[in-house]
N, C-alpha and C positions, 0 to 999 in steps of 0.2 A: 789914807784913813780907811779902815775896814769897818763893816757894819753888818747887821742882820736885818733882812727885809721882813717887816711886820705886816705890811698891808700894801696892796696896790689897787688904786681906784682912779680911773680916768687918766691914765698916763703918769700919775703922781705916785711915788713909792715912799711909804713911811719906813724909815730905816733907823735902827738903834745903833749908835756908835758909842765910843768911850766918852764923847762929849755930850751925849744926850740923844733925844729922839727928834728927827726933823724930816721934812719932805724933800725929795729930790726927783728930778726927771732923769731918764736914761739918756746917755749920750747918743747922738745920732749914729755914730759908727757901730755902736753895740747893736742897735736895731737893724742896721744895714746887713750885718753878718748873720741875721736870722736868729739871734739869741733872744730867748723869752725869759723874763724874770718871773720867778715864782716866790711866793711867800715861803720863808725858811731859807732862802738863798743867802749865802755869805758873799758880800760884794766889796769891791774897792771903789772909793769915791775920790774924784779929783775935780777941782774947779767947780764945786757945787753940783756935780752930776755923777750918776752911777756910770763907771767906765768899764768895769770888768766883773764877771761872775766867777767866783772861786770854785774849784772842783767840788762836785757834789758827791755825797755818799749814796744817795738815791734820789729819785724824782718821780712823782706821781702826776698824771695829767688831769684826772678828775677825781677829787678836787686838786687844783694846782698847788702842790706842796713839795718842798725839797728838804733833804737832810733830816728826815724823821728818825727818831730813836725808838719810840714806842707808839703802837696803835692800840688804843683802848677800845675794844669792841663792847659796846653797851647793849645789854639784852634785858628785856623786861620778862619777869615770870609770866605775866599776862598783861593784856591791855596796853599794847597789842601783843597777841600771841606770837611767840618766837618762830622764826623760819630757820630751821636747822641748816639748810643748805646755804642761806645767806650768811649765817655766822661762819660756816666752814670756809666759804669763799673769801671772806674778809681775813680770816686768820692765815689762809694759804697765800693770798696776795701780799700780805705783809711779810710773811716769812720768805717768800720768793725774792723780795727786794732787801732782805737783811734788816727788816724792821721787826722788833720783837712784839708779837701780839699778846695782849693781856685782856682777859675777859672780865667784865664787870656786870654782875647780875644785879639789876635794880628792881625796885618794887617787891622786895622780899616779904612785904606784908601780905602779898597776894599768893595764891596757890601755885606751886610749881607743877603745872598741869602736864607738862611733857617730860618731866624728870631730867631737866637740863643740868641740874647740879650733879647728878650721878653720871651723866654722859661725859661732861667736860672735866669732871674730877679725875677721869681716867686718861686724859690726853697728855698730861705733863705740862700743859699750859698753866700759867699763873692765873688764879681766879680769885675774885673778891665778891662778897655778897653785901649789898648796901640798900638803904632806903633813902634816896636823895630828898624826898619830900620832908622826911623827919630828921635828916642829917645823920642817920644811923650808920656807923662804920665808915663814913666817908673819909675820916681822918686816916684810915689805914692806907689810903691811896697816895698820900702825900709824898712818900719816898720815890714813887714811880716817876715823878716829875723833876726832881732835884737835879739841876745841871743838864737837863735833856730837853729836846723838842719833841712834843707829843701831840697826838690828835685823837679826838673821839670819833668813832664810827658806829653806825647802827641806823636802823630805820627810824623814821620820824615817830615821835611819841614815846620813845623808850626812856627819856629823861636825861639826855646829854646836856642840855642847857641848864637843867636843874642841878646837875652835878657841878657844872662850872660855877653856878651861883653859890653853892655850898663851899667849894674850894676857894672861891674868890668873892667874899661877901661885899667887897667894895665896888665890884663891877657888875651890878645886877643887870641881867639880860632878860629879854622877853621870853617867857615860856609859853608853850602851846598846850592844847588839849588833844585828846584822841577823838576823831569824828565818830559819833554814835552810829552813823549810817554805814560807813565803810570799815570801822574798827581800825583805821589807820591814823597815824599822827599827822598833824598839820605842820608844815615847815615854818620855823620861826627865824632861822639863821639865813642871811641873804648874801653874805660874801665871806671870803676866807680872811682870817685875821689871827695873828699871834698875840696872846696875852700873857703877861708874867703871872705865874701861879706856882706857889710852893717852891720857889727857888729855881724854876725852870720856865719853859714856854709851852703854852697849850694852844693848839689851833682850834678855834671855833669855826666850823665849816658848814656850808649848806647841805652837807651829806655826800655820801658816795653814791651819786645818782646813777652812775653807770658802772656795773660790775662785769662788763664784758672783758674777757681775758686779753684781747688785743689792746685794749686801752692801757693795760698794765704791763704790756710787753711779755706776757707769759705765753710763749710759743713752744717751748721745749717741754713736752709732757714727761720726758724721762726724768726730769728733776722733781716731778710732782710728789713722789713718795717722801722726798726729803723734807717737804713742807708740813708733814704730819708727824709731830714729835713722838706720838705713841707708836709709830711704825719703826722708829730707829732701832730698838733692841732686836728686831727681826730681819732687818735689811742685811743682805749678804749671807743669810742662812737658808735661803731657798735652794731647792734641788738644782735649778737652772740659774746661771749667773745673770741672764738677761730677763729674768722673771718680771712680769709687769703686774703680778698679784691679781690676776683675773681668773683664768681657768686652768693654769698650769698645775701639774701634779706636784705634791710635796712643797707647797708654798707656805713658808713660815708665817707670813702675814695673814693668810686665810685661816691657818690653824689657830692663830691668836684670836681672830674674830670668833671662830667657832667655840673657843674656850672662854669667851667673854672678857679677854684681856684688852681687846680693842673694841670700842663701841660700834655696833652694827651700823648705826646712822652715819658715823664718820667714814666707815669703809664704803658705804653706799655713795656718800658724797665724793669720795676719791674716784670711784668708778665712773660716776657721772661727769666729773671734771675731766677725767682722762679721755672720755669719749668726746666731750665738747671741744677740748683743745685740739684734738686730732693730731695727725703726724705733721712733721715739718714739710713745708712746700719745697720743691726742688731748689728754689733760689734763696731759701732761708738757711741760716746757720744757727747753731744752738745758742750763740751769743747775741743773735740779732734781737733788737728791742724796738 
């Protein structure tokens, strides 16, 4: 019997199978081999225990999630004010692992102080504008989930749980407020769990608390430009085949930035990530994760 891991707490795993939802423990041999079960794993069950993890399409460590199809990056126009670099890191980390990033602008009743609609409207990423508190445009998101495993990402206070409550009115979850002192959101989600929403599964997570590149296995910075969809029309058109789009002459990407075809903030994020990731160490390979 095969199933999908919905939750794991205290060594008990909630698994959905064709026969329904039940709790199982992992077989001792599975743990002995060093296998770690993640929410989103597809598993085999024998003799009332999880005995095997089926091949994954991707796997994230923090939060511990496997087989994601979509990552919905939730951004508030204000309260809290968006951090463009955090948004860009989330979209890049998703793309690097073959997860399609989708940006959801929430709190559209507030002022777009940083002009994020204009910035991300030029990226080629799919974007939605909603107001979770009022339920405005939330129905437009429904097709993103159908038949897929998805997750919300974004800093605390942007309205991820409010969106979940609008999409799944029968599963009301605790929502938090933004601290008036720090202007940051308070965490309300405490563990990773998959919920059925709009014909698919959505992970309500405690957040992507660590966005260090090593945690996501992003070691090969030569692949970084591929994770920016707005760069795609210009890749391969630079003067030098090994152009890294920094200071080289006749760089098609830099020209597109100067012409306003690529948002300057996205290009600056690319350069910052390229520097932070750094070159591969002598013992690493481009496929190492």
